[in-house]
LOVEXVO-702357 format. One record per residue (C-alpha): residue number from 1; residue in three letters; x, y, z. Coordinates in nm, 3 decimals. Example, Ala and Ser with C-alpha at 12.3 -4.5 7.8 and 13.67 -1.06 7.14 Angstrom:
{pos=1 | code=Ala | east=1.230 | north=-0.450 | up=0.780}
{pos=2 | code=Ser | east=1.367 | north=-0.106 | up=0.714}
This chain:
{pos=1 | code=Met | east=-2.581 | north=2.773 | up=-6.904}
{pos=2 | code=Asn | east=-2.439 | north=2.440 | up=-7.002}
{pos=3 | code=Thr | east=-2.360 | north=2.156 | up=-6.763}
{pos=4 | code=Leu | east=-1.982 | north=2.207 | up=-6.761}
{pos=5 | code=Thr | east=-2.009 | north=2.574 | up=-6.666}
{pos=6 | code=Phe | east=-2.264 | north=2.491 | up=-6.400}
{pos=7 | code=Met | east=-2.041 | north=2.220 | up=-6.245}
{pos=8 | code=Leu | east=-1.733 | north=2.445 | up=-6.248}
{pos=9 | code=Thr | east=-1.927 | north=2.731 | up=-6.090}
{pos=10 | code=Leu | east=-2.080 | north=2.502 | up=-5.829}
{pos=11 | code=Ser | east=-1.747 | north=2.344 | up=-5.735}
{pos=12 | code=Met | east=-1.572 | north=2.681 | up=-5.710}
{pos=13 | code=Thr | east=-1.856 | north=2.820 | up=-5.497}
{pos=14 | code=Ile | east=-1.850 | north=2.523 | up=-5.260}
{pos=15 | code=Ser | east=-1.468 | north=2.539 | up=-5.236}
{pos=16 | code=Ile | east=-1.472 | north=2.910 | up=-5.153}
{pos=17 | code=Ile | east=-1.750 | north=2.867 | up=-4.897}
{pos=18 | code=Leu | east=-1.575 | north=2.578 | up=-4.723}
{pos=19 | code=Thr | east=-1.238 | north=2.758 | up=-4.718}
{pos=20 | code=Thr | east=-1.396 | north=3.072 | up=-4.574}
{pos=21 | code=Leu | east=-1.586 | north=2.866 | up=-4.318}
{pos=22 | code=Asn | east=-1.264 | north=2.691 | up=-4.216}
{pos=23 | code=Phe | east=-1.082 | north=3.021 | up=-4.155}
{pos=24 | code=Trp | east=-1.379 | north=3.159 | up=-3.965}
{pos=25 | code=Val | east=-1.451 | north=2.858 | up=-3.741}
{pos=26 | code=Ala | east=-1.096 | north=2.729 | up=-3.681}
{pos=27 | code=Gln | east=-0.936 | north=2.762 | up=-3.340}
{pos=28 | code=Thr | east=-0.669 | north=3.031 | up=-3.346}
{pos=29 | code=Asn | east=-0.541 | north=3.011 | up=-2.989}
{pos=30 | code=Pro | east=-0.272 | north=2.740 | up=-2.989}
{pos=31 | code=Asp | east=-0.145 | north=2.613 | up=-2.657}
{pos=32 | code=Ser | east=0.213 | north=2.522 | up=-2.562}
{pos=33 | code=Glu | east=0.177 | north=2.165 | up=-2.688}
{pos=34 | code=Lys | east=0.074 | north=2.283 | up=-3.033}
{pos=35 | code=Leu | east=0.364 | north=2.528 | up=-3.046}
{pos=36 | code=Ser | east=0.616 | north=2.259 | up=-2.952}
{pos=37 | code=Pro | east=0.829 | north=2.149 | up=-3.252}
{pos=38 | code=Tyr | east=0.866 | north=1.792 | up=-3.122}
{pos=39 | code=Glu | east=0.615 | north=1.519 | up=-3.188}
{pos=40 | code=Cys | east=0.575 | north=1.141 | up=-3.187}
{pos=41 | code=Gly | east=0.680 | north=1.089 | up=-2.827}
{pos=42 | code=Phe | east=1.050 | north=1.158 | up=-2.879}
{pos=43 | code=Asp | east=1.235 | north=1.329 | up=-2.597}
{pos=44 | code=Pro | east=1.319 | north=1.682 | up=-2.718}
{pos=45 | code=Leu | east=1.613 | north=1.713 | up=-2.478}
{pos=46 | code=Gly | east=1.779 | north=1.379 | up=-2.556}
{pos=47 | code=Ser | east=2.025 | north=1.290 | up=-2.829}
{pos=48 | code=Ala | east=1.912 | north=1.345 | up=-3.186}
{pos=49 | code=Arg | east=2.116 | north=1.045 | up=-3.303}
{pos=50 | code=Leu | east=1.914 | north=0.768 | up=-3.143}
{pos=51 | code=Pro | east=1.898 | north=0.445 | up=-3.342}
{pos=52 | code=Phe | east=1.579 | north=0.421 | up=-3.541}
{pos=53 | code=Ser | east=1.427 | north=0.079 | up=-3.598}
{pos=54 | code=Ile | east=1.434 | north=-0.040 | up=-3.957}
{pos=55 | code=Arg | east=1.099 | north=-0.210 | up=-3.898}
{pos=56 | code=Phe | east=0.922 | north=0.125 | up=-3.933}
{pos=57 | code=Phe | east=1.064 | north=0.153 | up=-4.282}
{pos=58 | code=Leu | east=0.963 | north=-0.206 | up=-4.360}
{pos=59 | code=Val | east=0.603 | north=-0.132 | up=-4.266}
{pos=60 | code=Ala | east=0.607 | north=0.185 | up=-4.477}
{pos=61 | code=Ile | east=0.748 | north=0.000 | up=-4.779}
{pos=62 | code=Leu | east=0.493 | north=-0.279 | up=-4.744}
{pos=63 | code=Phe | east=0.215 | north=-0.023 | up=-4.723}
{pos=64 | code=Leu | east=0.339 | north=0.155 | up=-5.036}
{pos=65 | code=Leu | east=0.382 | north=-0.172 | up=-5.222}
{pos=66 | code=Phe | east=0.031 | north=-0.292 | up=-5.152}
{pos=67 | code=Asp | east=-0.108 | north=0.055 | up=-5.212}
{pos=68 | code=Val | east=0.045 | north=0.048 | up=-5.560}
{pos=69 | code=Glu | east=-0.104 | north=-0.299 | up=-5.605}
{pos=70 | code=Ile | east=-0.451 | north=-0.162 | up=-5.534}
{pos=71 | code=Ala | east=-0.390 | north=0.125 | up=-5.777}
{pos=72 | code=Leu | east=-0.290 | north=-0.125 | up=-6.045}
{pos=73 | code=Leu | east=-0.587 | north=-0.351 | up=-5.980}
{pos=74 | code=Leu | east=-0.847 | north=-0.076 | up=-5.960}
{pos=75 | code=Pro | east=-0.906 | north=-0.048 | up=-6.338}
{pos=76 | code=Leu | east=-0.919 | north=-0.427 | up=-6.380}
{pos=77 | code=Pro | east=-1.300 | north=-0.457 | up=-6.415}
{pos=78 | code=Trp | east=-1.292 | north=-0.213 | up=-6.706}
{pos=79 | code=Ala | east=-0.982 | north=-0.373 | up=-6.858}
{pos=80 | code=Thr | east=-1.159 | north=-0.707 | up=-6.890}
{pos=81 | code=Gln | east=-1.383 | north=-0.551 | up=-7.154}
{pos=82 | code=Leu | east=-1.090 | north=-0.484 | up=-7.389}
{pos=83 | code=Arg | east=-1.018 | north=-0.686 | up=-7.702}
{pos=84 | code=Ser | east=-0.776 | north=-0.918 | up=-7.523}
{pos=85 | code=Pro | east=-0.886 | north=-0.965 | up=-7.161}
{pos=86 | code=Ile | east=-0.667 | north=-1.275 | up=-7.131}
{pos=87 | code=Asn | east=-0.357 | north=-1.060 | up=-7.171}
{pos=88 | code=Thr | east=-0.478 | north=-0.822 | up=-6.900}
{pos=89 | code=Leu | east=-0.565 | north=-1.105 | up=-6.663}
{pos=90 | code=Thr | east=-0.227 | north=-1.268 | up=-6.727}
{pos=91 | code=Trp | east=-0.036 | north=-0.952 | up=-6.634}
{pos=92 | code=Thr | east=-0.257 | north=-0.897 | up=-6.330}
{pos=93 | code=Ser | east=-0.207 | north=-1.254 | up=-6.213}
{pos=94 | code=Thr | east=0.168 | north=-1.218 | up=-6.262}
{pos=95 | code=Ile | east=0.180 | north=-0.902 | up=-6.050}
{pos=96 | code=Leu | east=-0.030 | north=-1.061 | up=-5.776}
{pos=97 | code=Leu | east=0.181 | north=-1.377 | up=-5.780}
{pos=98 | code=Leu | east=0.507 | north=-1.180 | up=-5.750}
{pos=99 | code=Leu | east=0.371 | north=-0.971 | up=-5.462}
{pos=100 | code=Thr | east=0.238 | north=-1.278 | up=-5.284}
{pos=101 | code=Leu | east=0.565 | north=-1.467 | up=-5.324}
{pos=102 | code=Gly | east=0.758 | north=-1.167 | up=-5.192}
{pos=103 | code=Leu | east=0.528 | north=-1.140 | up=-4.892}
{pos=104 | code=Val | east=0.560 | north=-1.513 | up=-4.816}
{pos=105 | code=Tyr | east=0.939 | north=-1.491 | up=-4.848}
{pos=106 | code=Glu | east=0.957 | north=-1.197 | up=-4.605}
{pos=107 | code=Trp | east=0.724 | north=-1.377 | up=-4.369}
{pos=108 | code=Leu | east=0.931 | north=-1.698 | up=-4.372}
{pos=109 | code=Gln | east=1.259 | north=-1.505 | up=-4.326}
{pos=110 | code=Gly | east=1.114 | north=-1.337 | up=-4.016}
{pos=111 | code=Gly | east=1.121 | north=-0.990 | up=-4.165}
{pos=112 | code=Leu | east=0.769 | north=-0.916 | up=-4.050}
{pos=113 | code=Glu | east=0.828 | north=-1.005 | up=-3.684}
{pos=114 | code=Trp | east=0.797 | north=-0.685 | up=-3.485}
{pos=115 | code=Ala | east=0.937 | north=-0.805 | up=-3.152}
{pos=116 | code=Glu | east=1.290 | north=-0.940 | up=-3.149}
Protein backbone atom coordinates (compact mmCIF):
# COMPACT_ATOMS: atom_id res chain seq x y z
CA MET A 1 0.00 0.00 0.00
CA ASN A 2 1.65 3.20 -1.07
CA THR A 3 1.57 6.45 0.87
CA LEU A 4 -1.00 8.19 -1.33
CA THR A 5 -3.54 5.37 -1.00
CA PHE A 6 -2.94 5.23 2.73
CA MET A 7 -3.50 8.99 3.15
CA LEU A 8 -6.66 8.95 1.03
CA THR A 9 -8.05 5.98 2.95
CA LEU A 10 -7.17 7.55 6.29
CA SER A 11 -8.73 10.91 5.42
CA MET A 12 -11.92 9.29 4.09
CA THR A 13 -12.19 7.10 7.20
CA ILE A 14 -11.73 10.05 9.56
CA SER A 15 -14.24 12.13 7.57
CA ILE A 16 -16.87 9.39 7.67
CA ILE A 17 -16.32 8.76 11.38
CA LEU A 18 -16.59 12.46 12.26
CA THR A 19 -19.70 12.95 10.11
CA THR A 20 -21.39 9.93 11.66
CA LEU A 21 -20.40 11.09 15.13
CA ASN A 22 -21.85 14.54 14.42
CA PHE A 23 -25.22 13.11 13.36
CA TRP A 24 -25.28 10.79 16.35
CA VAL A 25 -24.27 13.30 19.06
CA ALA A 26 -25.95 16.47 17.74
CA GLN A 27 -28.94 17.94 19.54
CA THR A 28 -32.10 17.31 17.55
CA ASN A 29 -34.66 19.04 19.75
CA PRO A 30 -34.68 22.70 18.65
CA ASP A 31 -36.47 25.22 20.83
CA SER A 32 -38.58 28.19 19.72
CA GLU A 33 -35.58 30.50 19.48
CA LYS A 34 -33.81 28.16 17.07
CA LEU A 35 -36.92 27.83 14.94
CA SER A 36 -37.35 31.61 14.69
CA PRO A 37 -36.36 32.96 11.25
CA TYR A 38 -35.17 36.30 12.66
CA GLU A 39 -31.69 36.87 13.98
CA CYS A 40 -29.22 39.63 14.81
CA GLY A 41 -31.46 41.50 17.22
CA PHE A 42 -33.82 42.93 14.59
CA ASP A 43 -37.45 43.30 15.56
CA PRO A 44 -39.40 40.70 13.54
CA LEU A 45 -42.64 42.69 13.77
CA GLY A 46 -41.24 46.08 12.72
CA SER A 47 -40.71 47.52 9.27
CA ALA A 48 -38.45 45.58 6.93
CA ARG A 49 -37.27 48.83 5.31
CA LEU A 50 -35.27 50.26 8.19
CA PRO A 51 -32.19 52.24 7.19
CA PHE A 52 -29.06 50.14 7.42
CA SER A 53 -25.82 51.85 8.36
CA ILE A 54 -23.23 51.97 5.61
CA ARG A 55 -20.53 51.56 8.25
CA PHE A 56 -21.26 47.83 8.44
CA PHE A 57 -20.41 47.57 4.77
CA LEU A 58 -17.26 49.64 5.28
CA VAL A 59 -16.04 47.25 7.96
CA ALA A 60 -16.81 44.27 5.72
CA ILE A 61 -14.94 45.80 2.77
CA LEU A 62 -11.94 46.64 4.95
CA PHE A 63 -11.91 43.10 6.29
CA LEU A 64 -12.03 41.65 2.77
CA LEU A 65 -9.35 44.03 1.54
CA PHE A 66 -6.89 43.16 4.28
CA ASP A 67 -7.81 39.49 4.03
CA VAL A 68 -6.81 39.58 0.36
CA GLU A 69 -3.62 41.36 1.39
CA ILE A 70 -2.74 38.49 3.71
CA ALA A 71 -3.49 35.99 0.95
CA LEU A 72 -1.18 37.88 -1.39
CA LEU A 73 1.60 38.14 1.18
CA LEU A 74 1.42 34.55 2.36
CA PRO A 75 3.64 33.09 -0.40
CA LEU A 76 6.19 35.91 -0.06
CA PRO A 77 8.84 33.91 1.85
CA TRP A 78 8.91 31.33 -0.93
CA ALA A 79 8.81 33.98 -3.66
CA THR A 80 12.03 35.54 -2.38
CA GLN A 81 13.87 32.40 -3.50
CA LEU A 82 12.97 32.97 -7.16
CA ARG A 83 15.42 34.22 -9.78
CA SER A 84 14.38 37.85 -9.34
CA PRO A 85 13.37 38.46 -5.71
CA ILE A 86 13.74 42.22 -6.21
CA ASN A 87 10.81 42.18 -8.64
CA THR A 88 8.68 40.27 -6.13
CA LEU A 89 9.60 42.58 -3.28
CA THR A 90 8.89 45.63 -5.45
CA TRP A 91 5.37 44.43 -6.28
CA THR A 92 4.74 43.48 -2.65
CA SER A 93 5.92 46.86 -1.42
CA THR A 94 3.72 48.58 -4.00
CA ILE A 95 0.64 46.66 -2.85
CA LEU A 96 1.38 47.39 0.81
CA LEU A 97 2.00 51.07 0.08
CA LEU A 98 -1.28 51.43 -1.83
CA LEU A 99 -3.25 49.70 0.93
CA THR A 100 -1.58 51.79 3.62
CA LEU A 101 -2.22 55.04 1.74
CA GLY A 102 -5.86 54.08 1.24
CA LEU A 103 -6.25 53.28 4.92
CA VAL A 104 -4.64 56.59 5.95
CA TYR A 105 -6.87 58.48 3.51
CA GLU A 106 -10.03 56.85 4.91
CA TRP A 107 -8.83 57.52 8.43
CA LEU A 108 -8.15 61.21 7.74
CA GLN A 109 -11.51 61.65 5.96
CA GLY A 110 -13.30 60.25 9.01
CA GLY A 111 -14.60 57.20 7.21
CA LEU A 112 -13.55 54.90 10.02
CA GLU A 113 -15.34 56.82 12.79
CA TRP A 114 -18.11 54.59 14.07
CA ALA A 115 -20.03 57.12 16.15
CA GLU A 116 -21.36 60.19 14.40
